[in-house]
C-alpha positions as CSV (number, residue, x, y, z in Angstrom):
1,M,150.6,103.1,69.2
2,T,148.0,101.5,66.9
3,R,148.4,98.1,68.5
4,S,148.1,99.8,72.0
5,R,144.8,101.4,71.0
6,S,143.5,98.2,69.5
7,T,144.5,96.2,72.6
8,S,142.8,98.9,74.8
9,R,139.6,98.7,72.8
10,S,139.6,94.9,72.9
11,R,140.1,94.9,76.6
12,G,137.3,97.5,77.1
13,A,134.9,95.5,75.0
14,R,135.7,92.4,76.9
15,D,135.3,94.1,80.2
16,G,132.0,95.6,79.1
17,A,130.8,92.1,78.0
18,E,131.8,90.6,81.3
19,A,130.1,93.5,83.2
20,E,126.9,93.0,81.2
21,S,127.1,89.2,81.8
22,R,127.5,89.8,85.6
23,A,124.5,92.2,85.5
24,E,122.4,89.7,83.7
25,R,123.3,86.9,86.1
26,K,122.5,89.1,89.0
27,N,119.1,90.0,87.6
28,R,118.4,86.3,86.9
29,T,119.3,85.3,90.4
30,R,117.2,88.2,91.9
31,Q,114.2,87.1,89.8
32,A,114.8,83.5,90.9
33,L,114.7,84.6,94.5
34,L,111.4,86.3,93.9
35,D,109.9,83.4,92.0
36,T,111.0,80.9,94.6
37,T,109.4,83.0,97.4
38,M,106.2,83.4,95.5
39,E,106.0,79.6,94.9
40,L,106.7,78.9,98.6
41,A,104.0,81.4,99.6
42,S,101.4,79.8,97.5
43,D,100.0,77.8,100.4
44,R,101.7,79.2,103.5
45,S,102.4,82.5,105.2
46,F,105.4,84.6,104.2
47,A,106.5,84.7,107.9
48,S,107.0,80.9,107.8
49,I,109.4,81.0,104.9
50,S,113.1,81.0,105.8
51,L,115.9,82.8,104.0
52,R,117.7,79.4,103.7
53,E,114.7,77.9,101.8
54,V,114.6,80.8,99.4
55,A,118.3,80.7,98.7
56,R,118.3,77.0,98.2
57,G,115.4,77.3,95.7
58,A,117.3,80.0,93.8
59,G,120.4,77.9,93.7
60,I,122.6,80.1,95.8
61,V,124.2,80.0,99.2
62,P,122.4,81.9,102.0
63,T,125.1,84.5,102.3
64,A,124.7,85.4,98.6
65,F,121.0,86.4,99.3
66,Y,122.2,89.7,100.8
67,R,123.7,90.8,97.4
68,H,120.1,91.1,96.2
69,F,118.0,92.0,99.2
70,A,118.7,93.6,102.5
71,S,116.4,91.1,104.3
72,M,113.5,88.8,103.8
73,E,111.2,91.7,104.7
74,D,112.8,93.7,101.8
75,L,112.1,90.8,99.5
76,G,108.5,90.6,100.6
77,V,108.0,94.3,100.0
78,T,109.4,94.0,96.5
79,L,106.9,91.2,95.8
80,V,104.1,93.5,96.9
81,E,105.3,96.4,94.8
82,D,105.8,94.3,91.7
83,S,102.4,92.6,92.0
84,M,100.5,95.8,92.6
85,R,102.4,97.8,90.0
86,V,101.3,95.4,87.3
87,L,97.7,95.5,88.6
88,R,97.6,99.3,88.6
89,R,99.0,99.5,85.1
90,T,96.5,97.0,83.8
91,L,93.5,98.8,85.4
92,R,94.8,102.2,84.2
93,E,94.9,101.0,80.6
94,G,91.5,99.5,80.9
95,R,89.9,102.6,82.3
96,R,91.6,105.1,80.0
97,D,88.8,105.2,77.4
98,L,86.0,105.0,80.0
99,A,87.0,107.7,82.4
100,A,84.7,110.3,80.8
101,R,81.6,108.0,80.7
102,Q,79.3,107.1,83.5
103,G,80.9,105.9,86.7
104,L,79.2,102.5,86.9
105,P,80.6,101.3,83.5
106,T,84.0,102.4,84.6
107,A,83.9,100.4,87.8
108,Q,82.4,97.4,86.0
109,N,85.1,97.5,83.4
110,S,87.7,97.7,86.2
111,L,86.1,94.8,87.9
112,A,86.2,92.6,84.7
113,I,89.9,93.5,84.2
114,L,90.7,92.8,87.8
115,L,89.1,89.3,87.7
116,R,91.0,88.4,84.5
117,H,94.2,89.5,86.2
118,V,93.4,87.4,89.2
119,H,93.0,84.3,87.0
120,D,96.3,85.1,85.2
121,N,98.2,85.9,88.4
122,E,96.6,83.7,91.1
123,A,99.8,83.2,93.1
124,Q,100.4,86.9,93.4
125,F,96.9,87.6,94.5
126,R,96.9,84.8,97.1
127,F,100.0,86.3,98.5
128,L,98.5,89.8,98.7
129,V,95.2,88.6,100.2
130,R,96.9,86.4,102.8
131,E,99.6,89.0,103.8
132,Q,97.2,92.0,103.9
133,H,96.5,91.1,107.5
134,G,99.5,88.8,108.1
135,G,102.3,88.9,110.6
136,I,105.0,91.0,108.8
137,A,104.4,94.6,109.6
138,E,106.6,95.9,106.7
139,I,104.6,93.8,104.2
140,R,101.3,95.0,105.6
141,R,102.4,98.6,105.3
142,A,103.5,98.0,101.7
143,I,100.2,96.6,100.7
144,D,98.4,99.4,102.5
145,T,100.5,102.0,100.6
146,E,99.9,100.3,97.3
147,L,96.1,100.1,97.9
148,R,96.1,103.8,98.8
149,L,97.8,104.6,95.5
150,F,95.2,102.4,93.8
151,S,92.4,104.3,95.4
152,K,93.9,107.7,94.6
153,E,94.1,106.8,90.9
154,L,90.5,105.6,90.9
155,A,89.6,108.9,92.7
156,I,91.2,110.8,89.8
157,D,89.0,108.9,87.4
158,L,85.9,109.6,89.4
159,S,86.8,113.4,89.5
160,R,86.4,113.5,85.7
161,L,82.8,112.4,85.9
162,P,80.5,115.4,85.3
163,D,78.2,114.5,88.3
164,L,81.2,114.4,90.6
165,A,83.1,117.4,89.4
166,Q,82.1,119.4,92.5
167,W,83.2,116.8,95.0
168,Q,86.0,117.4,97.5
169,P,89.1,115.3,97.0
170,E,88.7,113.6,100.4
171,D,85.1,112.5,99.4
172,L,86.3,111.2,96.1
173,E,89.1,109.2,97.8
174,L,86.6,107.9,100.4
175,A,84.3,106.6,97.6
176,A,87.3,105.1,95.7
177,E,88.4,103.3,98.9
178,L,84.9,101.8,99.2
179,I,85.0,100.6,95.6
180,V,88.5,99.1,96.1
181,T,87.4,97.3,99.3
182,I,84.4,95.8,97.4
183,M,86.7,94.6,94.6
184,L,89.2,93.1,97.1
185,T,86.5,91.2,98.8
186,A,85.5,89.8,95.5
187,V,89.1,88.7,94.9
188,A,89.3,87.0,98.3
189,D,86.0,85.2,97.6
190,L,87.3,84.0,94.2
191,L,90.4,82.6,95.8
192,D,88.6,80.9,98.6
193,N,88.4,77.1,98.1
194,D,84.6,77.3,98.7
195,Y,84.1,79.4,95.6
196,R,85.1,77.2,92.7
197,G,83.6,76.8,89.3
198,P,81.9,79.0,86.7
199,A,78.6,79.2,88.6
200,A,80.2,80.3,91.8
201,E,82.3,82.9,90.0
202,R,79.2,84.3,88.2
203,E,77.5,84.6,91.6
204,I,80.5,86.5,93.0
205,V,80.6,88.8,90.0
206,E,76.9,89.5,90.0
207,R,76.9,90.3,93.8
208,T,79.9,92.6,93.4
209,E,78.3,94.4,90.5
210,R,75.1,94.9,92.6
211,Q,77.3,96.3,95.4
212,L,78.9,98.7,93.0
213,V,75.5,99.8,91.7
214,M,74.4,100.6,95.3
215,V,77.6,102.6,95.8
216,F,77.1,104.7,92.7
217,L,73.4,105.2,93.5
218,G,74.4,106.5,96.9
219,M,77.1,108.7,95.3
220,G,74.4,110.2,93.1
221,R,72.5,111.3,96.2
222,W,75.5,112.5,98.1
223,R,75.9,116.3,98.5
224,P,79.4,117.5,98.9
225,R,80.1,119.6,101.9
226,P,80.4,123.3,101.2
227,E,84.0,124.7,101.3
């Protein structure tokens, strides 16, 4: 009986180790597929990338791709969600201590964090900027959904500002969407080949900050509609 229990425990431990190893291998392969796709998308549209290319880059046969993603569109949506999730978390942490201050420092701080994130994750941002108006409908919708979440979180920050406490949620979200649009334009300009070097970057940052100043000055004159 003792030997039977010992053998059973040994077999269970071995099975558990094998299962963990399989899970780890699956996660590594899945990440390899994502990394390969991002590398391929660095200078071309997602629509031009084939499943066979991605599988070859990850070191698997094409049929094994479907163990990880339902389709190339599914993989593309995952890239969008992963990229934007990291961005939202980064901005959320950066704004945490500024949410109760004036609106402009909050937006400027978010802009500074965003630009640092662009430099650290240029491939992801090139992918997002290119595919925002690209040819894959599922990816466009995923980017739009993530940007709306981004805007809603910024609107919550704005609602904590004393001067905006009486604003309606839809007005706060509209203002947040305008701020996000300005920031995304700055990102696109930074990634454009015509805008390279410290001087060009300073020009983009200064112009973007002026735009944000104008937005917040306008917000200060806005009178919310009566309920």
